[in-house]
N, C-alpha and C positions, 0 to 999 in steps of 0.2 A: 791331352789337354794342352792346348796351345796358349800363346800369349793373349789371344783375344778372350779366352775364358778367364784368365787371371785379371785382365783389365775390367771385365764385366763384374767379377767378384769384388774387386776394389771399389768400383762405382756403387754396387749394391750395398756394400758395407758402409760407405760414407753416407749414402742416402738413408739407410736405416738408422744410423746414429744421429745424423742431422735432423731427420724427420721426427725422431723421438724428442729431441731437444726443442725443436720448433713447436711441436704439438703441446709439450708441457708449458712452454711460454704462452701459448695462445689460450689454453684451457685453465691453467692454474690461477687461483685468486692470489693477488699480491697486495701487500700493504707495507708501507714504509713508516717506521717509527724509530725512536731513539733506542729503545730497548733491544731491538733486533741487531743493532750494531755493536752492542756491548759483549765482552767476553763472558762466558757462562761456565761456572764450575760448581756443581753440586748445590746450586741455589744460594750460594754465599756471594754477596756482592764483593767485587774486587776492591782492594785497597792499594792505591799506588798504580804503578804501570803494570801492564800485563806482560811486558817483555822482561822475563827473568831468565837467569842462567840455570840450566838443569845440570845435574851431575852426569858426567860423561859415562859413568858406569852403566846407566840404563841403555845408552846407545850401544856400548860394547856387548852387553848382554843380548840385545836384539840382533846384532850382527852375528854373534856366535850361534844363536838359534837359527838364523837364516842359513848359515853354512851347513849345519847338520840337517836342516830341512832339505836343502838342495842335494845333499849326499844321498838321501833316500830316493830322490827323483832319479839319480843315476844308478842306484842299486837295483831298482826294479827291472829295467831293461837288461841289465847284466844277468840277473837271476833267470830271466826268460831264455837267454841264449847260452848259458854257461855250459850245458852239455854238448852243444854243437861246436863251440869254439875250443873247449878243452883246457889244457894246462895254461895256455897263454892268457885266457880270461882270468884264471885264478891268480896268476902272477900280477896282472894289471890291477885287479881289484885290491890285492894286498898292498901294492905300492900306493894306490889311491887312499886306502884306509890309513896307511902309515903317515902320509902327508897330512891328512886330516887330524890324526892323533897328535902329530907334532904341533899343529896349530892349537889344539885343545890344551896341550901341556904349556905352551907359551901363554895362552890366556889365563890358565890356572896360576902360573907363577907370577904373572903380572897383577893378579888379584881381580881380574875382570869378572870372575864368577862369584865373588862375595857380594851378597845383597845387603850392603851398607850396614 
């Protein structure tokens, strides 16, 4: 697979994505009105500005979820090759889990896991 195949793949990907966007713009019905520009939350009209400050705890909780989700992405390939690699794979995954556990302990002590 040479560079020409990679360039062709890139062009096809851009054409596929751009074609879908252009097709939806050409075929979809659109209408502009004031209500479409308003923020919407559960059918309740907003009072005041829609730019409010959220608790940072929600953000930290989402980041912790992302860290442990990515951990599973790395654990699957490790589990596939662990017999072939041997003891080195076991030591590497133990170090990896230890680093993640230290991050979990840090988040726990900082109170990032408390749901208000």
